[in-house]
DOFI-244920 format. One record per residue: x negated, y, z negated of N, C-alpha, C in turn; residue in one letter. Coordinates in steps of 0.05 Angstrom, whole numbers, padded with zeros to 5 digits, always signed. Layout:
// DOFI-244920
XYZXYZXYZa/...
//
This chain:
// DOFI-244920
-02540+00245-00362-02520+00234-00343-02497+00224-00359m/-02472+00229-00347-02448+00219-00360-02444+00190-00354f/-02442+00173-00375-02439+00144-00371-02412+00134-00383k/-02400+00114-00369-02376+00101-00379-02381+00072-00386l/-02370+00065-00408-02372+00037-00416-02353+00019-00400s/-02355-00006-00403-02336-00025-00389-02308-00020-00398k/-02304-00015-00424-02277-00010-00434-02266+00016-00423n/-02284+00036-00419-02275+00062-00407-02265+00058-00379d/-02280+00041-00363-02271+00036-00336-02243+00024-00335y/-02239+00005-00352-02212-00008-00353-02191+00012-00361i/-02197+00029-00382-02177+00048-00391-02170+00069-00370k/-02190+00082-00358-02185+00103-00338-02174+00092-00312y/-02182+00067-00305-02171+00054-00282-02141+00050-00285g/-02133+00042-00308-02105+00038-00314-02089+00063-00311t/-02101+00086-00321-02087+00112-00318-02083+00119-00289y/-02104+00114-00273-02102+00121-00244-02080+00105-00231v/-02078+00080-00236-02058+00062-00224-02030+00072-00232l/-02026+00079-00257-02000+00089-00266-01993+00114-00251i/-02013+00133-00248-02007+00158-00234-02000+00153-00205l/-02015+00135-00192-02009+00128-00164-01981+00117-00161i/-01973+00100-00179-01946+00088-00178-01924+00110-00181f/-01929+00129-00200-01909+00150-00204-01906+00168-00179i/-01929+00175-00167-01929+00193-00143-01916+00179-00120l/-01923+00153-00116-01912+00138-00093-01882+00135-00096s/-01872+00130-00120-01843+00128-00124-01829+00154-00118t/-01840+00176-00126-01828+00202-00120-01828+00207-00090a/-01849+00199-00076-01851+00203-00047-01829+00188-00032g/-01824+00163-00041-01803+00147-00029-01776+00161-00032i/-01770+00171-00056-01745+00184-00061-01742+00209-00044y/-01763+00226-00043-01761+00251-00028-01758+00245+00002l/-01772+00224+00012-01771+00218+00040-01743+00209+00049g/-01729+00196+00031-01702+00186+00038-01681+00208+00036s/-01682+00225+00018-01660+00243+00013-01667+00273+00015f/-01691+00281+00021-01697+00309+00024-01716+00319+00003g/-01718+00345+00001-01737+00358-00018-01724+00363-00045s/-01741+00368-00064-01731+00375-00091-01749+00397-00102s/-01739+00412-00122-01755+00433-00135-01774+00420-00155s/-01792+00436-00165-01812+00425-00184-01799+00419-00211k/-01777+00433-00217-01766+00430-00243-01742+00412-00243t/-01729+00406-00220-01704+00391-00220-01701+00376-00194q/-01695+00350-00194-01691+00334-00170-01662+00338-00161t/-01658+00346-00135-01631+00350-00125-01619+00324-00117a/-01594+00319-00125-01579+00295-00117-01563+00302-00091t/-01567+00287-00070-01553+00294-00045-01524+00288-00046p/-01508+00303-00031-01479+00297-00028-01476+00274-00008d/-01465+00252-00016-01461+00229+00002-01433+00230+00013i/-01431+00228+00039-01405+00229+00053-01399+00201+00063i/-01376+00190+00057-01369+00163+00066-01342+00164+00079s/-01339+00149+00101-01313+00149+00115-01315+00134+00141g/-01293+00135+00156-01293+00123+00182-01304+00143+00202r/-01322+00133+00219-01335+00151+00238-01326+00144+00267a/-01324+00164+00284-01318+00160+00312-01340+00175+00328v/-01347+00163+00351-01368+00175+00368-01368+00162+00395a/-01382+00174+00414-01388+00162+00439-01414+00146+00436n/-01414+00122+00449-01438+00106+00448-01448+00101+00477a/-01474+00103+00481-01486+00098+00507-01506+00076+00505t/-01505+00057+00524-01524+00035+00525-01551+00045+00533i/-01571+00043+00515-01598+00051+00521-01614+00027+00533i/-01610+00004+00522-01624-00020+00532-01611-00045+00521s/-01617-00067+00535-01608-00094+00526-01633-00110+00520w/-01631-00127+00499-01652-00147+00495-01651-00167+00518e/-01674-00176+00529-01673-00195+00551-01667-00223+00542p/-01645-00227+00529-01637-00253+00519-01607-00254+00516s/-01595-00278+00519-01566-00281+00515-01562-00305+00496i/-01546-00300+00476-01537-00321+00457-01509-00330+00466e/-01507-00356+00473-01481-00367+00483-01468-00383+00461v/-01444-00376+00454-01428-00390+00434-01413-00413+00448s/-01420-00438+00442-01408-00461+00455-01426-00471+00478g/-01419-00495+00488-01435-00507+00509-01417-00525+00526d/-01427-00531+00550-01411-00548+00568-01430-00558+00591s/-01421-00577+00606-01436-00587+00628-01439-00565+00650k/-01417-00549+00653-01418-00528+00672-01439-00507+00665e/-01442-00502+00638-01463-00483+00630-01490-00494+00635l/-01494-00520+00630-01520-00533+00635-01527-00531+00664a/-01508-00534+00682-01513-00532+00710-01520-00504+00718s/-01506-00484+00707-01512-00456+00712-01540-00449+00703l/-01547-00458+00679-01574-00452+00668-01595-00463+00686v/-01591-00487+00696-01610-00500+00714-01614-00482+00739s/-01592-00472+00750-01594-00454+00774-01609-00429+00767q/-01604-00417+00743-01616-00392+00735-01646-00396+00730l/-01653-00419+00719-01682-00425+00715-01696-00430+00742k/-01682-00442+00761-01694-00447+00787-01700-00421+00802a/-01682-00401+00799-01687-00376+00813-01703-00356+00797n/-01711-00364+00773-01729-00347+00757-01715-00327+00739g/-01688-00327+00738-01673-00308+00721-01676-00315+00692s/-01676-00341+00686-01679-00351+00658-01707-00364+00655v/-01722-00356+00635-01749-00367+00631-01749-00389+00611t/-01732-00387+00590-01731-00408+00569-01702-00413+00562h/-01696-00438+00556-01669-00446+00547-01671-00460+00521d/-01662-00447+00499-01665-00459+00472-01637-00469+00464i/-01635-00495+00460-01610-00508+00453-01606-00506+00422k/-01582-00498+00414-01574-00497+00386-01552-00517+00381l/-01545-00520+00356-01524-00539+00349-01497-00531+00359s/-01492-00504+00362-01466-00494+00372-01469-00476+00396n/-01490-00479+00412-01493-00462+00435-01521-00462+00446g/-01529-00440+00458-01556-00437+00470-01566-00408+00468r/-01592-00405+00468-01604-00379+00472-01619-00379+00498i/-01612-00361+00516-01625-00359+00542-01644-00335+00542l/-01670-00340+00546-01690-00319+00549-01691-00311+00578m/-01687-00285+00583-01685-00276+00611-01711-00263+00620l/-01715-00263+00647-01737-00250+00659-01730-00221+00664n/-01727-00206+00642-01718-00178+00643-01688-00177+00638g/-01679-00153+00632-01650-00149+00625-01634-00137+00648s/-01645-00133+00671-01630-00119+00693-01607-00136+00702s/-01608-00162+00699-01586-00180+00709-01569-00190+00686s/-01571-00179+00663-01557-00190+00640-01526-00188+00642i/-01516-00167+00654-01487-00164+00658-01477-00185+00678v/-01491-00189+00700-01483-00208+00720-01483-00236+00708q/-01505-00244+00694-01507-00271+00682-01485-00275+00661i/-01480-00254+00645-01459-00257+00624-01432-00261+00637s/-01427-00248+00659-01401-00251+00674-01398-00280+00683s/-01420-00292+00693-01419-00320+00702-01413-00338+00679q/-01424-00332+00656-01419-00349+00632-01390-00346+00623i/-01380-00322+00623-01352-00318+00615-01332-00333+00633e/-01339-00335+00659-01321-00350+00676-01319-00380+00669r/-01338-00389+00653-01338-00417+00644-01322-00420+00618l/-01311-00398+00608-01295-00399+00584-01312-00397+00559g/-01337-00388+00561-01355-00386+00538-01361-00356+00533l/-01371-00350+00509-01376-00322+00502-01406-00317+00500k/-01417-00298+00516-01445-00290+00514-01448-00265+00497p/-01470-00264+00482-01476-00240+00465-01505-00233+00469y/-01511-00207+00465-01538-00198+00466-01540-00173+00448s/-01564-00167+00440-01569-00143+00423-01573-00119+00442d/-01558-00098+00436-01561-00073+00452-01571-00051+00434a/-01587-00034+00445-01594-00009+00431-01575+00013+00441v/-01560+00025+00423-01540+00045+00430-01549+00072+00420l/-01546+00093+00436-01547+00120+00425-01518+00128+00419f/-01514+00133+00393-01487+00139+00383-01486+00168+00374v/-01469+00184+00386-01467+00211+00376-01456+00231+00397g/-01449+00255+00388-01449+00263+00359-01429+00246+00343p/-01436+00243+00317-01420+00225+00300-01402+00242+00282i/-01376+00237+00283-01357+00252+00266-01347+00233+00245t/-01352+00239+00219-01342+00223+00197-01317+00236+00186i/-01296+00219+00185-01270+00229+00176-01267+00221+00147i/-01270+00241+00129-01267+00237+00100-01249+00259+00090a/-01254+00269+00065-01237+00290+00055-01240+00315+00073e/-01264+00319+00082-01269+00340+00102-01283+00327+00126n/-01274+00332+00150-01286+00320+00174-01313+00334+00179t/-01334+00318+00181-01361+00328+00185-01374+00315+00209t/-01389+00330+00225-01402+00320+00249-01432+00320+00245t/-01445+00298+00253-01474+00294+00250-01486+00289+00277f/-01512+00295+00279-01526+00290+00304-01527+00260+00310a/-01530+00254+00336-01530+00226+00344-01556+00212+00337g/-01556+00186+00336-01580+00170+00331-01576+00142+00343q/-01597+00127+00344-01597+00100+00356-01587+00079+00336n/-01573+00060+00346-01564+00037+00330-01569+00011+00346f/-01573-00011+00333-01575-00037+00346-01549-00052+00340r/-01537-00064+00360-01511-00077+00357-01508-00101+00375q/-01498-00124+00365-01493-00147+00382-01467-00143+00396k/-01467-00146+00423-01444-00141+00440-01442-00162+00462l/-01418-00165+00473-01416-00180+00498-01426-00161+00521v/-01445-00170+00537-01457-00152+00557-01439-00147+00581p/-01420-00129+00578-01403-00121+00601-01411-00093+00611i/-01429-00079+00595-01436-00052+00603-01465-00051+00614f/-01468-00035+00635-01495-00031+00645-01509-00009+00629e/-01535-00008+00631-01550+00013+00617-01541+00040+00628v/-01534+00058+00609-01524+00085+00617-01494+00087+00614g/-01479+00064+00612-01450+00065+00608-01444+00077+00580d/-01422+00092+00579-01413+00105+00554-01385+00096+00547t/-01380+00092+00521-01353+00085+00512-01350+00095+00483f/-01325+00095+00474-01319+00105+00447-01322+00082+00426e/-01332+00088+00403-01335+00069+00381-01324+00081+00355v/-01318+00063+00337-01310+00071+00310-01324+00053+00290s/-01333+00064+00268-01347+00047+00248-01347+00060+00221f/-01353+00045+00200-01355+00055+00173-01383+00068+00170s/-01384+00091+00158-01410+00105+00157-01414+00119+00130a/-01439+00122+00123-01447+00138+00100-01469+00157+00109q/-01467+00182+00100-01487+00202+00108-01495+00219+00084a/-01519+00230+00086-01529+00249+00067-01551+00265+00080a/-01553+00291+00072-01573+00309+00083-01574+00308+00114n/-01551+00309+00126-01548+00311+00155-01556+00286+00170s/-01559+00264+00156-01568+00239+00168-01548+00216+00161i/-01539+00202+00182-01523+00178+00177-01542+00155+00171v/-01542+00146+00146-01562+00126+00138-01551+00098+00135y/-01525+00095+00138-01513+00068+00136-01488+00067+00155a/-01487+00045+00171-01464+00042+00189-01458+00012+00190a/-01432+00006+00190-01423-00022+00191-01396-00024+00204s/-01388-00049+00210-01361-00055+00221-01356-00038+00246s/-01375-00038+00265-01371-00023+00290-01351-00037+00308l/-01332-00022+00318-01313-00033+00337-01311-00015+00361s/-01309-00027+00385-01306-00012+00410-01277-00004+00414i/-01271+00021+00419-01244+00030+00420-01233+00027+00448m/-01209+00015+00450-01196+00011+00476-01179+00036+00483q/-01175+00040+00509-01158+00061+00518-01129+00053+00514s/-01110+00072+00510-01082+00065+00512-01077+00054+00540p/-01057+00036+00543-01051+00025+00569-01040+00046+00588s/-01048+00044+00613-01038+00063+00633-01033+00047+00659f/-01016+00058+00676-01008+00044+00701-01022+00057+00725s/-01031+00039+00743-01044+00048+00767-01032+00032+00791v/-01034+00044+00814-01025+00030+00839-01050+00028+00857q/-01057+00003+00864-01081-00003+00879-01073-00017+00905l/-01089-00013+00925-01085-00027+00950-01094-00056+00946n/-01075-00075+00952-01081-00103+00949-01100-00112+00971a/-01117-00131+00964-01137-00142+00983-01130-00171+00989i/-01130-00179+01014-01126-00207+01022-01100-00218+01011n/-01078-00203+01014-01052-00214+01005-01044-00238+01022s/-01036-00259+01009-01027-00283+01024-01002-00294+01011s/-00987-00309+01026-00961-00320+01017-00966-00348+01007l/-00959-00353+00981-00961-00380+00970-00935-00395+00973n/-00913-00383+00968-00887-00396+00970-00865-00375+00973s/-00841-00384+00981-00819-00366+00983-00796-00376+00964t/-00780-00357+00956-00758-00363+00938-00733-00347+00946a/-00711-00356+00937-00685-00343+00943-00670-00339+00917l/-00662-00315+00912-00645-00309+00888-00617-00302+00897v/-00598-00317+00888-00570-00313+00896-00555-00302+00871i/-00546-00277+00873-00531-00265+00851-00501-00270+00856s/-00488-00284+00837-00461-00293+00840-00442-00276+00823i/-00421-00264+00835-00402-00249+00819-00390-00266+00797p/-00382-00252+00776-00370-00266+00752-00346-00284+00760w/-00330-00274+00777-00305-00289+00785-00311-00313+00802s/-00336-00315+00813-00343-00338+00830-00362-00357+00817e/-00367-00354+00791-00388-00370+00779-00379-00399+00775r/-00354-00405+00777-00344-00432+00773-00339-00447+00799n/-00347-00435+00821-00345-00449+00847-00364-00474+00846a/-00358-00493+00864-00374-00517+00865-00399-00512+00883n/-00422-00509+00870-00446-00503+00885-00464-00528+00887y/-00454-00551+00878-00470-00575+00879-00476-00584+00907s/-00457-00580+00926-00462-00588+00954-00485-00572+00965q/-00486-00546+00959-00509-00530+00969-00535-00539+00956f/-00535-00543+00930-00560-00551+00916-00570-00578+00926i/-00551-00596+00931-00559-00622+00941-00569-00622+00970n/-00563-00600+00984-00572-00598+01012-00599-00585+01016s/-00612-00578+00994-00638-00564+00996-00659-00583+01008l/-00677-00572+01024-00698-00589+01036-00716-00602+01016p/-00730-00623+01024-00748-00637+01006-00769-00618+00995s/-00773-00620+00969-00793-00603+00955-00781-00578+00943g/-00759-00569+00953-00746-00545+00942-00730-00553+00917a/-00727-00535+00898-00711-00540+00874-00697-00515+00866y/-00674-00519+00851-00657-00496+00844-00653-00496+00814a/-00648-00472+00804-00641-00468+00775-00618-00448+00774n/-00595-00458+00764-00571-00441+00763-00566-00432+00734m/-00561-00406+00731-00555-00394+00705-00527-00382+00706t/-00509-00393+00691-00482-00384+00690-00478-00365+00666s/-00466-00342+00671-00462-00322+00649-00432-00316+00648r/-00420-00319+00624-00391-00316+00621-00383-00292+00604s/-00402-00274+00598-00395-00252+00580-00390-00226+00595f/-00379-00207+00581-00376-00180+00592-00389-00160+00573v/-00399-00138+00584-00410-00117+00568-00395-00091+00573t/-00403-00070+00559-00389-00044+00562-00410-00022+00563f/-00405-00001+00577-00423+00022+00579-00426+00037+00553s/-00406+00034+00535-00407+00047+00509-00405+00026+00487q/-00415+00033+00463-00413+00015+00440-00384+00014+00431v/-00374-00010+00428-00346-00013+00419-00344-00009+00389v/-00326+00009+00380-00324+00015+00352-00313-00008+00336s/-00318-00008+00310-00308-00029+00292-00277-00030+00293n/-00265-00006+00295-00236-00005+00296-00224-00019+00320e/-00237-00014+00343-00227-00028+00368-00233-00057+00366i/-00256-00065+00355-00262-00093+00352-00242-00108+00335l/-00233-00094+00313-00213-00106+00296-00186-00109+00310q/-00179-00089+00327-00154-00091+00342-00156-00113+00362n/-00179-00117+00376-00182-00139+00395-00181-00165+00380i/-00194-00167+00357-00195-00192+00342-00167-00201+00333s/-00150-00181+00327-00123-00189+00317-00104-00196+00340s/-00112-00189+00365-00093-00194+00388-00107-00208+00411s/-00131-00219+00406-00147-00229+00428-00134-00254+00441k/-00135-00255+00467-00125-00279+00482-00144-00302+00478p/-00135-00326+00486-00150-00350+00481-00176-00350+00496a/-00179-00336+00518-00204-00338+00533-00227-00322+00520y/-00222-00305+00500-00243-00291+00486-00254-00310+00464i/-00280-00316+00465-00291-00335+00446-00307-00322+00423t/-00319-00299+00428-00333-00286+00406-00335-00256+00412s/-00337-00240+00390-00338-00211+00392-00363-00199+00379l/-00375-00181+00393-00398-00165+00383-00394-00137+00393q/-00407-00117+00380-00403-00089+00388-00409-00083+00417p/-00428-00097+00429-00435-00091+00457-00430-00114+00476s/-00425-00138+00466-00421-00161+00483-00397-00177+00473v/-00380-00185+00492-00357-00202+00486-00358-00227+00504i/-00360-00250+00491-00362-00275+00506-00335-00286+00513s/-00333-00297+00537-00308-00308+00547-00311-00338+00553l/-00289-00352+00555-00289-00380+00561-00303-00385+00588n/-00324-00403+00588-00338-00408+00613-00321-00417+00637p/-00298-00429+00630-00281-00439+00652-00260-00419+00661k/-00259-00396+00648-00239-00375+00655-00252-00355+00674y/-00238-00348+00695-00250-00330+00716-00230-00311+00728s/-00208-00304+00714-00189-00285+00724-00198-00257+00717n/-00212-00244+00735-00225-00218+00729-00204-00196+00726e/-00183-00196+00742-00163-00174+00740-00148-00175+00713s/-00143-00199+00703-00129-00201+00678-00147-00191+00655e/-00173-00197+00656-00191-00188+00636-00193-00157+00636v/-00194-00145+00660-00195-00116+00662-00170-00104+00650k/-00147-00115+00657-00122-00105+00647-00120-00106+00616s/-00130-00127+00605-00129-00130+00575-00146-00108+00562y/-00171-00104+00571-00189-00085+00558-00181-00056+00564f/-00167-00051+00586-00158-00024+00593-00141-00012+00571a/-00125-00029+00557-00107-00018+00536-00123-00007+00512q/-00148-00014+00511-00165-00003+00489-00184+00018+00500f/-00179+00027+00525-00196+00047+00537-00224+00037+00545g/-00226+00011+00549-00252-00001+00556-00252-00011+00585l/-00275-00007+00598-00279-00017+00625-00301-00038+00624n/-00294-00064+00626-00314-00085+00623-00333-00086+00647p/-00358-00093+00641-00378-00098+00662-00383-00128+00662i/-00377-00142+00684-00379-00171+00685-00407-00180+00693f/-00418-00197+00676-00445-00207+00681-00446-00225+00705a/-00467-00221+00721-00470-00238+00745-00485-00264+00737e/-00478-00286+00750-00493-00311+00748-00513-00312+00770s/-00530-00332+00770-00551-00333+00791-00559-00361+00797s/-00568-00365+00822-00581-00389+00830-00608-00381+00841i/-00629-00391+00828-00656-00385+00837-00668-00410+00850e/-00677-00407+00875-00687-00429+00890-00716-00425+00898i/-00733-00443+00891-00761-00442+00899-00764-00461+00923n/-00772-00451+00946-00773-00468+00969-00797-00486+00969s/-00817-00480+00951-00842-00495+00950-00856-00496+00977n/-00853-00475+00993-00864-00473+01019-00871-00445+01026s/-00892-00441+01041-00900-00414+01050-00889-00407+01077s/-00873-00425+01088-00861-00421+01115-00835-00404+01112d/-00835-00379+01122-00811-00362+01119-00786-00375+01132p/-00789-00392+01151-00766-00405+01164-00751-00423+01145m/-00765-00435+01126-00752-00452+01106-00732-00435+01090v/-00741-00412+01081-00724-00394+01066-00700-00385+01082l/-00704-00379+01107-00683-00370+01125-00662-00392+01129q/-00671-00417+01131-00652-00439+01134-00636-00444+01109n/-00648-00440+01086-00634-00443+01061-00612-00422+01058i/-00619-00397+01065-00599-00375+01065-00576-00381+01083s/-00582-00390+01108-00561-00396+01127-00542-00418+01117s/-00554-00438+01104-00538-00460+01093-00518-00451+01072q/-00527-00432+01055-00509-00422+01034-00486-00407+01047f/-00492-00390+01067-00471-00373+01079-00452-00391+01095l/-00461-00413+01106-00444-00431+01121-00425-00446+01102n/-00435-00453+01078-00418-00469+01060-00399-00450+01044l/-00406-00425+01040-00389-00406+01025-00385-00381+01041y/-00370-00382+01063-00367-00359+01081-00353-00335+01068p/-00336-00341+01049-00320-00319+01036-00332-00309+01010n/-00356-00318+01004-00369-00310+00979-00379-00281+00980s/-00377-00268+00957-00388-00241+00955-00416-00241+00943s/-00428-00264+00941-00455-00266+00929-00475-00251+00945a/-00496-00240+00931-00517-00226+00944-00542-00243+00945k/-00554-00245+00969-00578-00262+00972-00603-00244+00975l/-00623-00250+00959-00648-00234+00959-00672-00252+00961s/-00689-00246+00980-00713-00262+00983-00734-00253+00962n/-00750-00273+00953-00772-00268+00935-00796-00283+00946a/-00820-00271+00942-00844-00283+00954-00865-00287+00932y/-00876-00311+00931-00899-00316+00914-00924-00308+00928g/-00938-00287+00918-00961-00275+00932-00986-00279+00915i/-01008-00286+00928-01034-00284+00915-01050-00262+00929s/-01065-00248+00913-01080-00225+00924-01105-00220+00906l/-01123-00204+00917-01146-00195+00901-01145-00165+00898r/-01160-00155+00878-01160-00127+00872-01187-00115+00879l/-01187-00089+00885-01213-00076+00889-01228-00075+00862p/-01254-00078+00863-01270-00079+00839-01273-00052+00826q/-01270-00031+00842-01273-00004+00831-01250+00013+00840e/-01241+00032+00823-01220+00050+00830-01223+00075+00813f/-01209+00096+00820-01209+00121+00805-01181+00127+00794s/-01180+00138+00770-01154+00146+00758-01159+00170+00740y/-01143+00190+00744-01145+00215+00728-01173+00226+00727a/-01187+00225+00751-01213+00237+00753-01236+00220+00741g/-01230+00195+00734-01250+00178+00722-01253+00152+00738k/-01277+00142+00743-01282+00118+00757-01282+00094+00739n/-01268+00073+00747-01265+00048+00731-01276+00024+00747y/-01285+00004+00732-01295-00021+00744-01280-00044+00731t/-01270-00062+00747-01258-00086+00736-01280-00106+00729l/-01280-00114+00704-01302-00132+00694-01301-00158+00710v/-01278-00169+00714-01276-00194+00729-01250-00194+00745e/-01252-00184+00770-01227-00182+00786-01217-00209+00797p/-01205-00224+00779-01194-00250+00787-01171-00247+00806n/-01165-00268+00822-01141-00267+00839-01116-00265+00822p/-01096-00251+00833-01070-00247+00819-01048-00262+00835i/-01031-00275+00820-01008-00288+00832-00983-00275+00820v/-00964-00266+00837-00940-00253+00827-00917-00258+00846l/-00893-00252+00836-00868-00254+00852-00859-00226+00860i/-00852-00223+00885-00844-00197+00895-00821-00200+00914s/-00806-00178+00917-00785-00177+00937-00795-00170+00964g/-00821-00164+00966-00834-00158+00991-00853-00180+01000y/-00853-00187+01026-00873-00206+01035-00901-00194+01035p/-00922-00210+01036-00949-00199+01036-00954-00182+01061p/-00969-00161+01058-00975-00142+01080-01002-00130+01076s/-01015-00123+01098-01041-00109+01096-01038-00082+01083e/-01013-00072+01082-01008-00046+01070-00996-00049+01041d/-00998-00074+01030-00986-00079+01004-01000-00064+00982g/-00984-00056+00962-00995-00042+00939-00986-00057+00914i/-01004-00061+00896-00998-00075+00871-00999-00054+00848v/-00979-00056+00831-00978-00038+00807-00988-00054+00783s/-01006-00042+00768-01019-00056+00746-01017-00039+00720l/-01015-00054+00698-01018-00041+00672-01047-00047+00663s/-01061-00025+00656-01090-00027+00651-01097-00020+00622i/-01116-00035+00611-01129-00028+00586-01159-00028+00591i/-01173-00006+00584-01201-00003+00590-01217+00003+00564a/-01243-00004+00566-01262+00004+00546-01283+00020+00561v/-01285+00046+00554-01302+00063+00570-01292+00063+00599g/-01310+00056+00618-01302+00055+00646-01298+00027+00656n/-01297+00007+00637-01294-00021+00643-01265-00030+00637k/-01251-00040+00657-01224-00051+00654-01227-00079+00642v/-01217-00083+00618-01220-00109+00605-01194-00126+00606i/-01171-00113+00613-01146-00127+00615-01128-00113+00635q/-01115-00129+00652-01096-00118+00671-01074-00137+00676y/-01049-00126+00677-01025-00142+00680-01009-00132+00704t/-01004-00150+00723-00988-00141+00747-00960-00134+00739p/-00950-00111+00749-00923-00102+00744-00905-00104+00768e/-00917-00107+00792-00901-00108+00816-00918-00105+00841g/-00905-00112+00863-00919-00110+00889-00898-00098+00909y/-00907-00079+00925-00889-00067+00944-00904-00057+00968y/-00889-00050+00989-00900-00040+01014-00886-00013+01020v/-00902+00008+01023-00891+00034+01029-00879+00034+01057l/-00857+00048+01061-00847+00051+01089-00868+00064+01107p/-00867+00058+01132-00886+00070+01151-00886+00100+01151k/-00862+00112+01147-00860+00141+01147-00876+00153+01124s/-00876+00139+01101-00891+00149+01078-00921+00145+01082v/-00928+00122+01094-00956+00116+01099-00968+00137+01118q/-00953+00144+01139-00963+00163+01159-00966+00191+01148n/-00949+00198+01128-00950+00225+01117-00972+00228+01096s/-00982+00206+01086-01002+00207+01065-01030+00210+01076s/
//
């Protein structure tokens, strides 16, 4: 029988351990980067660059990390615990972690938290792909899953564009960092306003240049209680064409006393001077036709009663019957937006359709339309700015 001494056991055992270590190290290397030949280990080509791809929400962790705290948040958490939506509330030094009873309501709860001025975050599993890495040569790789902390504004299944730093080898993206969600370029949409209501009325009086020095104090002092006025007086003239340096030099050498400063497109005149015909005659000799800036009086009635605005207008016309001023009504309107709309064949959702307050030349109407500038992430509108409010004529409404 073949026998081993104690020293032999130690010696051969050591050889076996060394061999196991060598084989396991090779296995780790091959598993990470691919196969190699028996005679030479292949070094993979590593591609690094900025990657772009579509990302789809696969799932949310059933928890929300809230940055910051407040009494309002504590009250909301109490309500959510009472209805079973939140199972545990873990207080931190700079916020809270809310454990949810499932993730189906995570977007709704996050929206409630954001209304309190706080930021909610949660871990999402994203399927990202196909992944295009932009380096010396643009290369596309198959999609794969990533875990990323996000503000939960997307439902499971929502898709949006992302950009991130990536490294890839052997057809696999093995490192990703600095992920950012890509916003759409801004675009304009027209939506039907909901629940338009009148907050206040205003009057804008455009005053011709030659009438800007009239005494309007009597009118301003006659405004009803609560109303207030802001008058802007403009004494300059402009031109439809840029005035050449040669003409500016000629004007500068012969300018009358009422010209106070010269610029290529604007010439300022003495605020107390208002002889329009004389100014026209002077600039005509240089082949220039001046455009006289209008002054304005803006009056906020501080009332939603249209009769208040009508009475203010009548008072101005009674005090200045010969004035050429133009009177325009303006309306302070509050309205709501539809939560969903379509644009260019794509459906969008407003993350938080807050009420909008704007000034319009049209009074509120059930047929009112609001024009918005939109910025979206995927199908979620994250920013919108009102550009105007108008009402289509009945003839246009009937033809549409």
